[in-house]
C-alpha positions in Angstrom: 0.0 0.0 0.0 1.4 3.4 -1.1 0.9 6.6 0.9 -0.8 9.3 -1.2 1.8 12.1 -0.6 0.8 15.7 -1.1 1.4 17.0 -4.6 1.1 20.1 -6.6 1.2 19.9 -10.4 3.4 22.7 -11.6 3.5 22.1 -15.4 0.1 21.9 -17.1 -1.2 23.3 -20.4 -4.9 23.7 -21.3 -6.6 23.9 -24.6 -5.6 27.6 -24.6 -2.2 26.2 -25.8 -3.8 25.8 -29.2 -3.5 22.3 -30.8 -1.5 21.0 -27.8 -3.7 20.9 -24.8 -6.8 18.7 -24.9 -8.7 19.9 -21.8 -10.2 23.2 -20.6 -8.9 25.1 -17.6 -12.2 24.2 -15.8 -11.7 20.5 -16.4 -8.1 20.6 -15.2 -8.9 22.5 -12.0 -11.9 20.3 -11.1 -10.0 17.1 -11.7 -7.0 18.3 -9.7 -9.4 19.1 -6.8 -11.0 15.7 -7.1 -7.5 14.1 -6.8 -6.7 16.1 -3.7 -3.8 18.0 -5.2 -2.4 20.8 -3.1 -2.3 23.2 -6.0 -2.4 23.3 -9.8 -0.4 25.6 -12.1 -1.8 26.5 -15.5 1.2 27.1 -17.6 0.0 27.6 -21.2 2.7 28.3 -23.7 3.6 32.1 -23.8 0.1 32.9 -22.6 -2.0 33.4 -19.6 -5.2 33.3 -21.6 -6.8 30.5 -19.6 -6.2 31.7 -16.1 -9.4 33.7 -15.6 -11.5 30.6 -16.2 -9.2 28.5 -14.1 -9.3 31.1 -11.3 -13.1 31.1 -11.2 -13.2 27.3 -11.1 -10.4 27.1 -8.5 -12.2 29.4 -6.2 -15.3 27.3 -6.4 -13.3 24.1 -5.8 -11.2 25.7 -3.0 -8.0 24.7 -4.9 -4.9 26.8 -4.9 -4.2 28.0 -8.5 -0.7 29.0 -9.6 -0.3 31.2 -12.7 2.6 30.5 -14.9 3.6 30.1 -18.5 5.8 27.8 -20.6 8.4 29.1 -23.0 10.8 27.6 -25.6 13.7 30.0 -26.2 15.3 30.6 -29.5 18.1 28.1 -28.6 15.7 25.4 -27.7 15.9 25.9 -23.9 12.4 25.1 -22.4 11.4 26.9 -19.2 8.3 27.1 -17.0 7.9 30.4 -15.1 5.6 30.6 -12.1 4.3 33.9 -10.7 5.1 34.0 -7.0 3.7 37.5 -6.3 2.2 40.4 -8.0 5.5 41.8 -9.2 6.4 38.3 -10.6 3.0 38.2 -12.5 3.8 41.6 -14.0 7.2 40.5 -15.2 5.6 37.3 -16.6 3.2 39.4 -18.6 6.0 41.7 -19.8 7.9 38.6 -21.1 4.9 37.3 -22.9 4.3 40.7 -24.5 7.9 41.0 -25.7 7.9 37.5 -27.1 4.6 38.0 -29.0 5.6 41.4 -30.4 8.9 40.0 -31.7 7.2 37.5 -34.0 4.3 37.1 -36.4 0.8 36.6 -35.0 0.4 33.3 -33.3 4.1 32.9 -32.7 6.7 34.3 -30.2 10.4 34.7 -30.0 12.5 35.0 -26.9 16.2 34.7 -26.0 18.1 34.0 -22.8 18.9 37.7 -22.7 15.2 38.5 -22.6 14.6 36.2 -19.7 17.6 37.5 -17.8 16.5 41.0 -18.2 12.8 40.6 -17.3 12.6 37.6 -14.9 13.7 38.8 -11.5 11.1 37.2 -9.2 9.4 34.2 -10.9 10.1 30.7 -9.9 11.9 28.9 -12.8 11.5 25.3 -13.8 13.9 23.9 -16.4 12.4 21.2 -18.5 15.3 19.1 -19.9 14.5 18.4 -23.6 16.6 17.0 -26.4 20.0 18.7 -26.4 19.8 19.9 -22.8 23.3 19.8 -21.3 25.0 20.2 -18.0 26.2 23.6 -19.2 22.6 24.7 -19.6 21.7 23.6 -16.1 24.7 25.4 -14.7 23.8 28.5 -16.6 20.3 28.4 -15.1 21.7 27.8 -11.6 23.8 30.9 -11.9 21.2 33.0 -13.6 18.4 32.2 -11.1 20.1 31.3 -7.8 17.8 29.7 -5.2 14.7 29.8 -7.4 15.3 27.3 -10.2 14.6 23.6 -10.3 14.9 20.7 -12.7 11.5 19.6 -13.8 11.5 15.8 -13.7 9.0 13.9 -15.9 8.6 10.2 -15.3 6.0 8.9 -17.7 5.3 5.2 -17.6 7.5 4.3 -20.6 9.6 1.5 -19.2 12.6 3.8 -18.7 12.1 4.7 -15.0 15.5 3.7 -13.7 17.4 5.5 -16.4 15.3 8.7 -16.1 15.8 8.7 -12.3 19.6 8.4 -12.8 19.6 11.1 -15.5 17.9 13.7 -13.3 20.0 12.8 -10.3 23.3 13.1 -12.2 22.2 16.4 -13.8 21.2 17.7 -10.3 24.6 16.7 -8.8 26.5 18.3 -11.7 24.6 21.6 -11.7 23.5 22.1 -8.1 19.9 22.5 -9.2 17.3 20.6 -7.0 14.7 18.4 -8.7 11.0 18.7 -8.6 8.4 16.3 -9.9 6.2 17.5 -12.8 3.7 15.9 -15.2 3.9 18.1 -18.4 0.1 17.6 -18.3 -1.9 18.0 -21.5 -5.3 16.6 -20.5 -7.3 16.2 -17.4 -8.1 12.5 -17.9 -6.6 9.6 -19.8 -9.8 9.5 -21.9 -8.6 12.6 -23.8 -5.7 10.8 -25.3 -7.4 10.4 -28.7 -8.2 14.1 -28.9 -4.7 15.0 -27.8 -3.2 12.9 -30.6 -5.7 14.4 -33.1 -4.9 18.0 -32.3 -1.1 17.1 -32.5 -1.6 15.8 -36.0 -3.6 18.9 -37.0 -0.8 21.1 -35.6 1.8 19.3 -37.7 -0.4 19.2 -40.8 -0.2 15.4 -41.2 -2.6 12.5 -41.1 -3.0 10.9 -37.7 -1.6 7.6 -39.0 1.5 9.4 -40.2 2.2 11.4 -37.0 4.4 8.6 -35.7 7.0 9.7 -33.1 5.6 13.2 -33.0 2.8 11.8 -30.7 3.4 11.2 -27.1 4.5 7.5 -26.8 1.9 6.9 -24.1 -1.2 8.4 -22.5 0.5 9.5 -19.3 0.2 13.3 -19.8 -2.8 13.6 -17.6 -3.5 14.4 -14.0 -2.6 11.2 -12.3 -3.7 9.9 -8.9 -1.3 10.7 -6.1 -0.9 7.1 -5.3 0.4 6.5 -8.8 2.8 9.5 -8.4 4.1 8.1 -5.1 5.0 4.9 -6.8 7.1 6.7 -9.4 8.7 9.8 -7.8 11.1 10.0 -4.9 9.3 11.6 -1.8 11.6 14.6 -1.8 10.7 15.4 -5.4 7.1 15.3 -4.6 7.6 17.4 -1.5 9.4 20.0 -3.6 6.2 20.6 -5.5 4.4 21.6 -2.3 7.4 23.7 -1.2 7.3 25.7 -4.4 3.5 26.0 -4.3 3.9 27.4 -0.7 6.1 30.2 -2.1 3.3 31.4 -4.3 1.4 34.2 -2.7 -0.3 35.6 -5.8 -3.9 35.2 -7.0 -5.9 37.2 -9.6 -7.9 38.6 -6.6 -4.8 40.7 -5.9 -5.3 42.6 -9.1 -7.3 45.8 -8.9 -8.0 48.4 -11.5 -5.8 51.4 -10.9 -7.2 54.6 -12.3 -4.4 56.6 -14.0 -3.2 59.9 -12.6 -5.3 62.7 -14.1 -3.3 65.3 -16.0 -5.6 68.1 -14.8 -4.4 71.6 -13.9 -4.9 72.7 -10.3 -8.4 74.0 -9.8 -9.9 72.1 -12.7 -12.1 69.0 -12.6 -11.4 66.1 -14.9 -14.7 66.5 -16.8 -14.3 70.3 -17.0 -10.8 70.1 -18.3 -11.8 67.4 -20.9 -14.5 69.8 -22.1 -12.0 72.6 -22.4 -9.6 70.5 -24.4 -12.4 69.3 -26.6 -13.6 72.8 -27.4 -10.1 73.9 -28.2 -9.8 71.0 -30.6 -13.1 72.0 -32.2 -11.9 75.6 -32.8 -8.6 74.3 -34.2 -10.1 71.8 -36.5 -13.1 73.8 -37.7 -12.0 77.5 -37.2 
């Protein structure tokens, strides 16, 4: 019998990551609450589009929601950034804006220099992908001291021992701690067919020809904590809750801030607007 250790999912995309995610933010939040997760991070790629719906659902479910975003930099480095406070949320939005403005519509482009310049407070998860090296991990450790982790994914693909060894060696060589993540793309295993289908659409190929571009198994869903406890070391699971505990920001912290009025002393805002309007009328139609 395995203990269901506390767990917070820190890497999860919704269908707002177009043609990748196969579940809505509502479905993801509700399922995480059903499974007894400590928290759930919605980390759509270079976007926070789904967080308002997720926030509403999380409030109803009494689940802690973490706002974040996933990025693939121009050199292939893959990062997940989590907003720990209001200032971190602001820098996350600035980074998304810069990336979107630098590329054609529907795309984004960011470099390590962009991240270094704008990311001062966010928690950083490094997602080792093809080509990720010890030098990358060491760069991250130096760039984000004390707030960067290696995001370990352990799908049920028959390579558990080798994956555990890989993350442990990478951690030892770089000094970065390891945290368990799921790289979640759907709230339940039943969405596997849809997730495969949208992947094929994104690639512009027939489903039968998608081959290795598809996930090798259907493990990218919100898994029961008992299953996670069988796969991940306890300290990696505990790290998810430790990181979630550092997050103090919710959308409830945002309030509309009316801009400072550029009104001369002794004038009201509406009166000064009328004065400027009448001046403009006389100038345009003398």
